[in-house]
Steps between C-alpha positions, in 0.01 A plus 500: 500500500626511143791270420706789359470681835640199684772464239598867535547460876692176453727675246551799729527340841579128493581315175515164677183539708334184372821297545608572859371417848481860622870574499743545216835353594654647184361843593630474855852408381500775234382757754763389749783541248376838377461629855844371599656657189353843581547463875138590571147385423453573131268221397234280655398149412130506574262276312137600453416267789751678725360837392149379590619380840664838561180681399280294729717427804798734533590867499741649249794509744786310334671270744674167469257341750198627307644360176546155657145507641372614160670202332351254751152651459539486120570127517192453720277708271616298199400179680153633586404691185512442127712726282178649360373580852831663589488717188138598557563604860819683401340687210205603719718639780799657330548879521495717186558842655244780532317302773417221252513134608435209265496465122124557472518837674812594300337421163195701601708799616754506216276415201142485634488129405433178681798269526364262236506786246866601531723458197840331498667845511287605799573171677872570450453850648333350807789257539747784446366692797605223740866598487412844639150650500648848538742470207284302254147635546326574170338798676816676611793345311380420148844475337647272766180295500524450123869400518431245773190376308714446191755308707225272631356453151850399388510236776148383416621444144824336615305262727267410211191664650437736208604536139746771401244749368234451769 
């Protein structure tokens, strides 16, 4: 998979992916404070590894017990797989809306391209969809998709993945 595709997903989903062991303590603490402040669940703290674990092993029902199990499984997955393997499995299983699973199928459906042909902008669109396939699909929500893409491109620049005018 192209490096800019991986970078787009890192920028969108988990800035510290290559530096943690499957969990982000900083993300967990931040999420806890935000949720306590609002008095309800407003923010999650899932790493890409946790998202993969949820995709492969759990249903979408949000419970405290499921979250603890997800964290334990994430630690186990990180011990058994390389970061590259985790990303590859994640990117090949994630849902893009419209019955589309995996980045290859998404690139083919959205732009009639193979994944190795997508541009930096298109990679950012694919990463944008992860927040909400319904709200950020380039097929049904072009304006929202472009705004989220631009936000991800901003983070890709801020993280040093791309130059300002890429």
